[in-house]
DOTOR-239458 format. One record per atom (N, C-alpha, C, CB): z, x, y; residue number from 0. Coordinates in steps of 0.001 Angstrom, whole numbers, plus 524288, in hexadecimal, padded with zeros to 5 digits. Atoms other than C-alpha are relative to their C-alpha. Glycine has a CB too. Example, Ala and Ser with C-alpha at 12.3 -4.5 7.8 and 13.67 -1.06 7.14 Angstrom:
2
w->80000	u->8037A	v->7FB5A	seq->0
w->81E78	u->8300C	v->7EE6C	seq->0
w->80000	u->80384	v->804B0	seq->0
w->804DE	u->7FC20	v->8001B	seq->0
w->7FFC4	u->7FCCC	v->7FB5A	seq->1
w->81BE4	u->83566	v->7FBDC	seq->1
w->802DA	u->7FCFE	v->80442	seq->1
w->7FA79	u->8019E	v->801CE	seq->1
end
This chain:
120
w->802B9	u->7FE31	v->7FB73	seq->0
w->83252	u->86894	v->7DFE9	seq->0
w->7FF7D	u->7FB89	v->803E9	seq->0
w->7FAA4	u->80232	v->7FE85	seq->0
w->8003E	u->803E8	v->7FBE8	seq->1
w->83302	u->86128	v->7ECAE	seq->1
w->7FAC6	u->8007B	v->802CA	seq->1
w->8049B	u->8009D	v->803E2	seq->1
w->8050E	u->7FFFE	v->7FD6C	seq->2
w->825F0	u->85D48	v->7F256	seq->2
w->800BF	u->7FE66	v->805AE	seq->2
w->7FC1B	u->7FC4D	v->7FD30	seq->2
w->7FFBC	u->8014C	v->7FA7C	seq->3
w->82505	u->85D97	v->80113	seq->3
w->7FB4E	u->7FCAB	v->80170	seq->3
w->8003A	u->804FD	v->80366	seq->3
w->8043C	u->80348	v->7FE24	seq->4
w->81D09	u->852F3	v->80779	seq->4
w->7FD1D	u->802CF	v->80458	seq->4
w->80210	u->7FAAC	v->801E5	seq->4
w->802DA	u->7FDD6	v->7FB97	seq->5
w->81221	u->8574C	v->81033	seq->5
w->800C7	u->7FC71	v->804B5	seq->5
w->7FA1A	u->800A5	v->7FEB1	seq->5
w->7FEF2	u->802C9	v->7FB2A	seq->6
w->8122F	u->852AC	v->81E37	seq->6
w->7FDB6	u->7FA81	v->80002	seq->6
w->7FDE1	u->8030B	v->8048F	seq->6
w->80294	u->80518	v->8001F	seq->7
w->808A1	u->84775	v->81BF3	seq->7
w->80318	u->7FC1C	v->7FCAD	seq->7
w->7FA6A	u->8008A	v->7FDE1	seq->7
w->7FCFA	u->8036F	v->80374	seq->8
w->81070	u->841CC	v->8108D	seq->8
w->8055A	u->7FEC9	v->80247	seq->8
w->8009D	u->8027E	v->7FA9F	seq->8
w->7FADA	u->800D1	v->7FDA5	seq->9
w->81D48	u->84385	v->817C8	seq->9
w->7FFB0	u->7FBE9	v->80453	seq->9
w->8022F	u->8052E	v->8022F	seq->9
w->800AB	u->803D5	v->7FBCD	seq->10
w->81837	u->83BDA	v->82373	seq->10
w->7FF0D	u->7FA8A	v->7FDCB	seq->10
w->7FB75	u->80197	v->80393	seq->10
w->800FB	u->8051B	v->8026C	seq->11
w->81314	u->830DE	v->81AA2	seq->11
w->804F7	u->7FDB9	v->7FDC0	seq->11
w->7FBDF	u->80074	v->7FBBA	seq->11
w->7FB13	u->801D2	v->80236	seq->12
w->8201F	u->8300A	v->813A2	seq->12
w->803AF	u->7FE12	v->80445	seq->12
w->8029B	u->8045E	v->7FCDC	seq->12
w->7FCB3	u->8019F	v->7FB9F	seq->13
w->82724	u->82F26	v->820B7	seq->13
w->7FE34	u->7FAB2	v->8021F	seq->13
w->7FFE6	u->8042B	v->80462	seq->13
w->80211	u->8050B	v->7FE41	seq->14
w->81E12	u->8240C	v->8250E	seq->14
w->80145	u->7FBBB	v->7FC10	seq->14
w->7FA13	u->80054	v->800D9	seq->14
w->7FEEC	u->803CE	v->8041F	seq->15
w->8200B	u->81D38	v->817F5	seq->15
w->805A5	u->7FE1C	v->8004F	seq->15
w->7FEE6	u->80260	v->7FA98	seq->15
w->7FA74	u->8016B	v->7FFA2	seq->16
w->82EDC	u->81D71	v->81934	seq->16
w->800F3	u->7FCAF	v->804D9	seq->16
w->8037B	u->804F2	v->80022	seq->16
w->7FF60	u->802E7	v->7FB1F	seq->17
w->82DFE	u->818A4	v->82744	seq->17
w->7FE03	u->7FA64	v->7FF67	seq->17
w->7FD17	u->802C8	v->8047A	seq->17
w->80243	u->8052D	v->800D0	seq->18
w->8255C	u->80D31	v->82329	seq->18
w->8035F	u->7FCC4	v->7FC4B	seq->18
w->7FA6C	u->80078	v->7FDD9	seq->18
w->7FD0A	u->802E1	v->803F8	seq->19
w->82D81	u->80973	v->8172F	seq->19
w->8055C	u->7FE3C	v->801E5	seq->19
w->800A4	u->80353	v->7FB34	seq->19
w->7FB1B	u->801E9	v->7FDBE	seq->20
w->839BC	u->8080D	v->81F90	seq->20
w->7FF54	u->7FA78	v->8020D	seq->20
w->801DD	u->803A2	v->80467	seq->20
w->800FE	u->804FC	v->7FD74	seq->21
w->8335F	u->7FC40	v->825E0	seq->21
w->7FD00	u->7FC15	v->7FCA8	seq->21
w->7FD16	u->800EC	v->804E7	seq->21
w->80363	u->8036A	v->8031C	seq->22
w->829DB	u->7F6D0	v->81BCA	seq->22
w->80283	u->7FEF5	v->7FABA	seq->22
w->7FA85	u->80275	v->7FF48	seq->22
w->7FDCA	u->80188	v->804FE	seq->23
w->82F2D	u->7EF39	v->8104D	seq->23
w->7FD5E	u->7FAFD	v->7FE35	seq->23
w->80601	u->7FF49	v->80063	seq->23
w->8028F	u->80497	v->80219	seq->24
w->8293D	u->7E514	v->8075D	seq->24
w->803E5	u->7FC05	v->7FE07	seq->24
w->7FC55	u->80185	v->7FBB0	seq->24
w->7FCD3	u->80451	v->801FC	seq->25
w->82F00	u->7D7D3	v->80429	seq->25
w->7FC9E	u->7FCB5	v->7FC67	seq->25
w->8024C	u->7FC9F	v->80490	seq->25
w->802FE	u->80371	v->80372	seq->26
w->82AEF	u->7CD1C	v->7FAD9	seq->26
w->7FBD6	u->7FD07	v->80316	seq->26
w->803A9	u->7FC22	v->7FD2E	seq->26
w->803BC	u->802E1	v->7FCCF	seq->27
w->82440	u->7C5B7	v->805FF	seq->27
w->7FBD3	u->80398	v->80243	seq->27
w->802D1	u->7FD25	v->80462	seq->27
w->803A2	u->7FC4C	v->7FD94	seq->28
w->81DF6	u->7D1E5	v->80BD9	seq->28
w->800C4	u->80567	v->7FD90	seq->28
w->800D1	u->8003B	v->8060B	seq->28
w->7FF41	u->7FAFD	v->802B1	seq->29
w->81D02	u->7DD39	v->80239	seq->29
w->7FD5D	u->80486	v->802D9	seq->29
w->7FDE7	u->7FFA8	v->7FA75	seq->29
w->80205	u->7FB34	v->7FD9A	seq->30
w->819BA	u->7EB3B	v->805E7	seq->30
w->7FB51	u->801F0	v->7FCE0	seq->30
w->80451	u->8044B	v->80048	seq->30
w->804A1	u->7FDD5	v->8027B	seq->31
w->80C06	u->7F033	v->8030D	seq->31
w->7FFA6	u->805C0	v->8017C	seq->31
w->7FAF5	u->7FCF7	v->801A7	seq->31
w->7FFFE	u->7FA68	v->7FF0B	seq->32
w->80C52	u->7FEEA	v->801A7	seq->32
w->7FB41	u->8028B	v->7FD85	seq->32
w->80502	u->8027A	v->7FDEB	seq->32
w->804B2	u->7FD41	v->801B9	seq->33
w->800CC	u->80819	v->80028	seq->33
w->80164	u->805A7	v->7FEE1	seq->33
w->7FB96	u->7FFA5	v->80429	seq->33
w->7FF4C	u->7FA85	v->8015E	seq->34
w->80114	u->81522	v->7F944	seq->34
w->7FAAB	u->80249	v->7FEF2	seq->34
w->803AE	u->800AF	v->7FB30	seq->34
w->80518	u->7FD9D	v->800D3	seq->35
w->7F5A8	u->81E6F	v->7F969	seq->35
w->8009C	u->805C2	v->7FEC4	seq->35
w->7FC82	u->7FF43	v->804CB	seq->35
w->80049	u->7FA6F	v->8012E	seq->36
w->7F23D	u->82BB4	v->7F421	seq->36
w->7FA4B	u->80196	v->80066	seq->36
w->80251	u->80148	v->7FA73	seq->36
w->80572	u->7FE45	v->7FFD4	seq->37
w->7E5E5	u->833C1	v->7F353	seq->37
w->7FCAF	u->7FD41	v->7FBED	seq->37
w->7FFAF	u->805DE	v->7FF36	seq->37
w->802ED	u->80248	v->8045B	seq->38
w->7E20D	u->82CE2	v->7E6B2	seq->38
w->800B3	u->7FA1D	v->7FF64	seq->38
w->80193	u->8029A	v->7FB0D	seq->38
w->7FED1	u->8057B	v->8012A	seq->39
w->7E845	u->81F4F	v->7E6BA	seq->39
w->8023D	u->7FD21	v->804B0	seq->39
w->803CD	u->7FFA9	v->7FB7C	seq->39
w->7FD98	u->80398	v->7FC4F	seq->40
w->7EC79	u->813AE	v->7EEE1	seq->40
w->80348	u->7FC21	v->7FCEF	seq->40
w->7FBD1	u->7FD25	v->80364	seq->40
w->7FCAE	u->803D3	v->80289	seq->41
w->7F764	u->80A56	v->7EB96	seq->41
w->80261	u->7FC76	v->80425	seq->41
w->8044D	u->802B1	v->7FCB6	seq->41
w->7FDAC	u->803D7	v->7FC78	seq->42
w->7FC24	u->7FDDC	v->7F235	seq->42
w->803D3	u->7FCC6	v->7FCD2	seq->42
w->7FBBD	u->7FC71	v->802A7	seq->42
w->7FC03	u->80335	v->8028A	seq->43
w->808C1	u->7F6F5	v->7EE77	seq->43
w->80220	u->7FC1A	v->803E5	seq->43
w->80475	u->80369	v->7FDC3	seq->43
w->7FD5B	u->803F3	v->7FCE1	seq->44
w->80EC7	u->7EA7E	v->7F3A1	seq->44
w->80558	u->7FF37	v->7FD8E	seq->44
w->7FCCF	u->7FABB	v->80041	seq->44
w->7FAAF	u->7FF8D	v->80215	seq->45
w->81D92	u->7EB32	v->7F22E	seq->45
w->803A9	u->7FC3D	v->802CD	seq->45
w->80205	u->805A5	v->80088	seq->45
w->7FBA4	u->8030B	v->7FDEB	seq->46
w->828CF	u->7E1B9	v->7F413	seq->46
w->804CC	u->80385	v->7FFB5	seq->46
w->800D7	u->7FAB0	v->7FCDF	seq->46
w->7FBAA	u->7FC40	v->7FFF0	seq->47
w->83381	u->7EB31	v->7F84D	seq->47
w->80548	u->7FD7A	v->7FEDC	seq->47
w->80038	u->802B5	v->8053D	seq->47
w->7FB06	u->802A2	v->8010D	seq->48
w->83E69	u->7E113	v->7F778	seq->48
w->8010A	u->7FFA3	v->7FA26	seq->48
w->80006	u->7FA86	v->8026D	seq->48
w->7FF66	u->80088	v->805A8	seq->49
w->83C0E	u->7DEB6	v->7E901	seq->49
w->7FEC9	u->80514	v->7FD23	seq->49
w->7FC7E	u->7FBAB	v->7FDF9	seq->49
w->80178	u->7FB1F	v->80289	seq->50
w->836DD	u->7EC5E	v->7E648	seq->50
w->7FB9A	u->7FF4C	v->7FC1A	seq->50
w->804A5	u->80259	v->7FD51	seq->50
w->80445	u->80139	v->80394	seq->51
w->82A96	u->7E6D9	v->7DFF2	seq->51
w->7FABC	u->80123	v->80284	seq->51
w->80046	u->7FA47	v->7FE4B	seq->51
w->80561	u->7FF59	v->7FE4E	seq->52
w->81C4D	u->7EA72	v->7E109	seq->52
w->7FD18	u->7FAF4	v->7FECE	seq->52
w->7FD5C	u->804CA	v->7FD47	seq->52
w->802B1	u->804FC	v->8009B	seq->53
w->81457	u->7DE1D	v->7E33F	seq->53
w->7FA71	u->800D0	v->7FE0A	seq->53
w->7FFF3	u->7FD03	v->8052D	seq->53
w->8056B	u->7FEF0	v->80191	seq->54
w->80697	u->7E3A5	v->7E222	seq->54
w->7FEC9	u->805B8	v->8010D	seq->54
w->7FC14	u->7FC62	v->802F9	seq->54
w->80199	u->7FA9A	v->7FF47	seq->55
w->80014	u->7F0DE	v->7E100	seq->55
w->7FA3B	u->8009D	v->7FEAE	seq->55
w->80357	u->803AD	v->7FCA1	seq->55
w->80570	u->7FE8D	v->8010B	seq->56
w->7F260	u->7F677	v->7E174	seq->56
w->7FFAA	u->805E1	v->800A9	seq->56
w->7FC08	u->7FD0F	v->803BE	seq->56
w->8007F	u->7FA5C	v->7FFCC	seq->57
w->7EEBD	u->80486	v->7DEC6	seq->57
w->7FAAB	u->801AF	v->7FE08	seq->57
w->8044F	u->80299	v->7FCD1	seq->57
w->804E1	u->7FDDD	v->8020C	seq->58
w->7E2CB	u->80CE4	v->7DC72	seq->58
w->800D0	u->8023C	v->7FA90	seq->58
w->7FDD6	u->80436	v->803A9	seq->58
w->7FEF3	u->7FE65	v->80561	seq->59
w->7E961	u->8108F	v->7CFA3	seq->59
w->7FEC6	u->7FBA2	v->7FC1E	seq->59
w->805B2	u->801AE	v->7FF70	seq->59
w->80162	u->8045F	v->80361	seq->60
w->7E5EE	u->80305	v->7CA5F	seq->60
w->7FA65	u->800A4	v->7FE11	seq->60
w->800A8	u->7FABE	v->802E8	seq->60
w->8051C	u->7FF6C	v->80281	seq->61
w->7DA17	u->801D1	v->7C193	seq->61
w->7FB85	u->7FE40	v->80392	seq->61
w->7FFDE	u->7FCE1	v->7FAED	seq->61
w->80426	u->80210	v->7FCA6	seq->62
w->7D230	u->7F9C2	v->7CB72	seq->62
w->7FEA8	u->803A4	v->80483	seq->62
w->80195	u->7FABE	v->80221	seq->62
w->800C0	u->7FCB1	v->7FB6F	seq->63
w->7D3F1	u->803B0	v->7D663	seq->63
w->80021	u->805CE	v->7FEB3	seq->63
w->8041A	u->7FECC	v->80402	seq->63
w->7FF45	u->7FA8F	v->8019E	seq->64
w->7D4A0	u->81058	v->7CE81	seq->64
w->7FBC8	u->803A7	v->80208	seq->64
w->8002C	u->80053	v->7FA28	seq->64
w->8043E	u->7FC94	v->7FE41	seq->65
w->7C77E	u->81582	v->7D31A	seq->65
w->80010	u->800E5	v->805E3	seq->65
w->7FAC9	u->7FDB7	v->7FE68	seq->65
w->7FFE5	u->7FFAB	v->7FA51	seq->66
w->7CB08	u->813F5	v->7E186	seq->66
w->80396	u->8045D	v->801DF	seq->66
w->801BB	u->7FAD0	v->80254	seq->66
w->7FCDA	u->7FBF8	v->7FD83	seq->67
w->7D04E	u->81EDF	v->7EA20	seq->67
w->80184	u->7FE19	v->80575	seq->67
w->7FCFC	u->80551	v->80045	seq->67
w->7FE38	u->801E9	v->7FAEB	seq->68
w->7D7CA	u->81D16	v->7F6EF	seq->68
w->7FBDA	u->80078	v->80447	seq->68
w->804D4	u->802F2	v->801A2	seq->68
w->803A3	u->80050	v->7FBA7	seq->69
w->7CE51	u->818E0	v->80192	seq->69
w->800C6	u->7FAAB	v->80285	seq->69
w->7FA2D	u->800D7	v->7FE2D	seq->69
w->7FF61	u->8050F	v->7FD73	seq->70
w->7CD38	u->80D9C	v->80B05	seq->70
w->7FD8D	u->7FBA1	v->7FCC4	seq->70
w->7FD93	u->8001F	v->80573	seq->70
w->8025F	u->803F4	v->8036B	seq->71
w->7C438	u->80674	v->80183	seq->71
w->803C6	u->7FE87	v->7FB97	seq->71
w->7FAC3	u->8020A	v->7FDB2	seq->71
w->7FC18	u->80104	v->80409	seq->72
w->7CE67	u->807CD	v->7F6CC	seq->72
w->80492	u->7FCF6	v->80247	seq->72
w->801EC	u->80525	v->7FD8E	seq->72
w->7FBC7	u->802C7	v->7FD5B	seq->73
w->7D8C2	u->80364	v->8007C	seq->73
w->7FED3	u->7FA42	v->800AF	seq->73
w->8010E	u->8026B	v->8053B	seq->73
w->80187	u->8057B	v->7FF66	seq->74
w->7D12D	u->7F6EF	v->80310	seq->74
w->8006F	u->7FD16	v->7FAD2	seq->74
w->7FA66	u->7FF9B	v->8021E	seq->74
w->7FFB7	u->8027E	v->80525	seq->75
w->7D014	u->7F3F6	v->7F489	seq->75
w->805A7	u->7FF36	v->7FE48	seq->75
w->7FD12	u->80347	v->7FBF0	seq->75
w->7FA72	u->8005B	v->80171	seq->76
w->7DE91	u->7F6C4	v->7F23A	seq->76
w->802AB	u->7FBC5	v->80347	seq->76
w->802CC	u->8055F	v->800C6	seq->76
w->7FDB1	u->803F0	v->7FC8D	seq->77
w->7E260	u->7EE6B	v->7FE0B	seq->77
w->7FE85	u->7FA7A	v->7FE7C	seq->77
w->7FE61	u->800FE	v->8058D	seq->77
w->801B8	u->80538	v->801AD	seq->78
w->7DA39	u->7E2EA	v->7F978	seq->78
w->802A3	u->7FE6D	v->7FAE8	seq->78
w->7FA07	u->7FFD9	v->7FF5A	seq->78
w->7FD86	u->8012D	v->8050B	seq->79
w->7DFFA	u->7E3DC	v->7EBCD	seq->79
w->805CC	u->7FEB1	v->800AF	seq->79
w->7FF61	u->804A6	v->7FC3B	seq->79
w->7FA6B	u->80129	v->7FF31	seq->80
w->7EE1D	u->7E45D	v->7F090	seq->80
w->80098	u->7FAB3	v->802B5	seq->80
w->802AD	u->80464	v->8034D	seq->80
w->7FFE2	u->8051E	v->7FD7E	seq->81
w->7EB40	u->7D8B0	v->7F960	seq->81
w->7FF2C	u->7FB9D	v->7FC16	seq->81
w->7FBE4	u->7FFB5	v->80440	seq->81
w->8010A	u->803F8	v->80400	seq->82
w->7E5B9	u->7D120	v->7EDD9	seq->82
w->804B5	u->7FF4C	v->7FC6F	seq->82
w->7FB2D	u->8017D	v->7FCC4	seq->82
w->7FB6B	u->8005F	v->80373	seq->83
w->7F176	u->7D45C	v->7E545	seq->83
w->804A3	u->7FD82	v->802BF	seq->83
w->80187	u->80565	v->7FE00	seq->83
w->7FBBD	u->8027E	v->7FD1B	seq->84
w->7FAEA	u->7D05A	v->7F003	seq->84
w->7FF0E	u->7FA27	v->80098	seq->84
w->800A0	u->80289	v->80565	seq->84
w->80139	u->80591	v->7FFAF	seq->85
w->7F3E1	u->7C35D	v->7F19B	seq->85
w->8014F	u->7FD40	v->7FAE5	seq->85
w->7FA3B	u->7FF32	v->8015B	seq->85
w->7FE99	u->8023D	v->8050C	seq->86
w->7F5AF	u->7C104	v->7E301	seq->86
w->805E4	u->7FF3A	v->7FF8C	seq->86
w->7FE0A	u->8037C	v->7FB93	seq->86
w->7FA4B	u->8005E	v->8002B	seq->87
w->8044F	u->7C36B	v->7E4BC	seq->87
w->80230	u->7FCA8	v->8046C	seq->87
w->80263	u->8056C	v->8003F	seq->87
w->7FE8B	u->8036E	v->7FBAC	seq->88
w->80460	u->7BA5C	v->7F0A9	seq->88
w->80322	u->802DE	v->8043D	seq->88
w->80326	u->7FB68	v->7FDF2	seq->88
w->7FDB1	u->7FCF1	v->7FBBF	seq->89
w->80851	u->7C517	v->7FA48	seq->89
w->7FBF2	u->80042	v->80455	seq->89
w->801B0	u->805A9	v->7FE23	seq->89
w->803D3	u->80015	v->7FBBD	seq->90
w->801FC	u->7C3A2	v->807A3	seq->90
w->8014F	u->803C0	v->80472	seq->90
w->7FF90	u->7FA90	v->80224	seq->90
w->7FE94	u->7FC4D	v->7FBE2	seq->91
w->8099B	u->7CCD1	v->8109B	seq->91
w->802D5	u->804A9	v->7FDA5	seq->91
w->80371	u->7FD58	v->80430	seq->91
w->7FD7C	u->7FB31	v->801BB	seq->92
w->80DD3	u->7DAD7	v->80E8F	seq->92
w->8014B	u->80359	v->804B7	seq->92
w->7FC7C	u->80305	v->7FC24	seq->92
w->7FED6	u->7FBFB	v->7FC20	seq->93
w->8139F	u->7E617	v->81640	seq->93
w->7FD22	u->804E2	v->7FE2D	seq->93
w->80620	u->800FB	v->8009F	seq->93
w->8031E	u->7FB75	v->80181	seq->94
w->80A8B	u->7F1E2	v->81652	seq->94
w->80327	u->804F8	v->800DC	seq->94
w->7FAD3	u->80033	v->80321	seq->94
w->7FD46	u->7FAF9	v->7FFD4	seq->95
w->81114	u->7FEE4	v->8132A	seq->95
w->7FBF2	u->8043F	v->7FF1A	seq->95
w->80487	u->8004D	v->7FBD1	seq->95
w->80417	u->7FC04	v->80075	seq->96
w->807A8	u->80A09	v->815E4	seq->96
w->80204	u->804F4	v->7FD75	seq->96
w->7FDC3	u->80146	v->80554	seq->96
w->7FDB0	u->7FBD2	v->80320	seq->97
w->810FB	u->81356	v->80F09	seq->97
w->7FFA3	u->80553	v->802A5	seq->97
w->7FD62	u->8003D	v->7FABA	seq->97
w->8002D	u->7FB1F	v->7FD1E	seq->98
w->8107C	u->81D93	v->819C0	seq->98
w->7FA99	u->80208	v->80114	seq->98
w->802EA	u->803F7	v->7FD2C	seq->98
w->8055E	u->7FE55	v->7FF0A	seq->99
w->801B8	u->81EF2	v->81950	seq->99
w->7FE29	u->7FDC1	v->8052E	seq->99
w->7FC55	u->7FE48	v->7FB7D	seq->99
w->80234	u->801F7	v->7FB29	seq->100
w->7FA10	u->81D61	v->825DC	seq->100
w->7FC8A	u->7FB51	v->7FED4	seq->100
w->7FCE5	u->8044C	v->802DC	seq->100
w->802D4	u->804E4	v->800D9	seq->101
w->7F3D2	u->80FF8	v->8275E	seq->101
w->7FA54	u->800A3	v->801B3	seq->101
w->8029F	u->7FB71	v->80302	seq->101
w->8059C	u->7FF98	v->7FF1F	seq->102
w->7E566	u->81344	v->82695	seq->102
w->7FD65	u->80116	v->7FACA	seq->102
w->7FEAE	u->80458	v->80411	seq->102
w->802EA	u->7FEC9	v->804BF	seq->103
w->7DAD3	u->8151E	v->81C81	seq->103
w->8013F	u->7FC54	v->7FB85	seq->103
w->80115	u->80581	v->7FE5B	seq->103
w->7FF19	u->802F4	v->804CD	seq->104
w->7DEC8	u->810AC	v->80EF3	seq->104
w->80430	u->7FBD6	v->800C0	seq->104
w->8018F	u->803AC	v->7FB94	seq->104
w->7FBD3	u->803CE	v->7FF2F	seq->105
w->7EB78	u->80A13	v->81336	seq->105
w->7FE22	u->7FB60	v->80343	seq->105
w->804AB	u->8029A	v->802A5	seq->105
w->80210	u->8042A	v->7FCB7	seq->106
w->7E491	u->80260	v->81DD1	seq->106
w->7FC3C	u->7FC92	v->7FCE7	seq->106
w->7FD41	u->80249	v->804D2	seq->106
w->803A8	u->802FA	v->8033A	seq->107
w->7D9FC	u->7FE4B	v->8141B	seq->107
w->802E9	u->7FC68	v->7FC40	seq->107
w->7FC69	u->803B3	v->7FCF1	seq->107
w->7FCDB	u->80338	v->8038F	seq->108
w->7E442	u->7F95A	v->80A77	seq->108
w->80259	u->7FB65	v->802F3	seq->108
w->80462	u->8034C	v->7FD6A	seq->108
w->7FD7D	u->80426	v->7FCF6	seq->109
w->7EB6A	u->7F1A9	v->814FB	seq->109
w->7FC0A	u->7FBF8	v->801DC	seq->109
w->802E4	u->80251	v->804AE	seq->109
w->803FA	u->803A3	v->7FE1B	seq->110
w->7DEFD	u->7EBB8	v->81AAA	seq->110
w->7FDCB	u->7FCA0	v->7FB97	seq->110
w->7FB97	u->80300	v->802A7	seq->110
w->8020A	u->802F8	v->80472	seq->111
w->7D9ED	u->7E7BA	v->80D46	seq->111
w->80405	u->7FC04	v->7FE1C	seq->111
w->7FE7A	u->803B5	v->7FB82	seq->111
w->7FBEF	u->803B8	v->80193	seq->112
w->7E700	u->7E16F	v->809D0	seq->112
w->80056	u->7FB83	v->803EF	seq->112
w->8055C	u->802C7	v->7FF84	seq->112
w->7FFFC	u->8041A	v->7FBFE	seq->113
w->7E6CF	u->7DA17	v->816C4	seq->113
w->7FB5E	u->7FC53	v->7FF56	seq->113
w->7FFE8	u->8026E	v->8057A	seq->113
w->804A0	u->8033F	v->8009B	seq->114
w->7D914	u->7D546	v->813F7	seq->114
w->80088	u->7FC0C	v->7FB90	seq->114
w->7FB4B	u->80367	v->7FF12	seq->114
w->7FF0D	u->803BF	v->80445	seq->115
w->7DE07	u->7CEAE	v->8077A	seq->115
w->803F1	u->7FBCE	v->80187	seq->115
w->801EF	u->802DD	v->7FB24	seq->115
w->7FC5F	u->80401	v->7FE2B	seq->116
w->7E7F8	u->7C6FE	v->80F79	seq->116
w->805AB	u->801A3	v->7FFFA	seq->116
w->7FF6E	u->7FB47	v->7FCC8	seq->116
w->7FA9F	u->7FE0B	v->7FFDE	seq->117
w->7F420	u->7CF7F	v->80E89	seq->117
w->8016A	u->80151	v->8059F	seq->117
w->800AD	u->804E1	v->7FC65	seq->117
w->7FE33	u->7FEE2	v->7FAAC	seq->118
w->7FBC9	u->7CFFB	v->81B5B	seq->118
w->803BD	u->8049B	v->7FFF2	seq->118
w->802AC	u->7FB28	v->80270	seq->118
w->7FC7E	u->7FB85	v->7FF5A	seq->119
w->8029F	u->7DC4A	v->8200B	seq->119
w->80384	u->7FEFC	v->80491	seq->119
w->7FCF2	u->80525	v->800C9	seq->119
end
């Protein structure tokens, strides 16, 4: 059975493809991508040249399991990803919003990561 995308998902997918044509992560400046759903948030930092994930934070982890997607959760996730990137000695990233609009939870994640010293 083929599932048809609704209009909202189709538009997000189109924005995502448009963004990914231009945004790519390297070893010096990896790509930080955000994925969100109604129940969970996930942030990955990826080196696209090597095809490796450098760091990841998700609400599926034990420390964040009780949290649901909100701007407060976004701040906590952003601070944690910033801390993990500092441990790996990564200071600059390219932000990939993954087709989502840049407001609310995504903006909270980006601002919290910037506050830890990560440059976008």
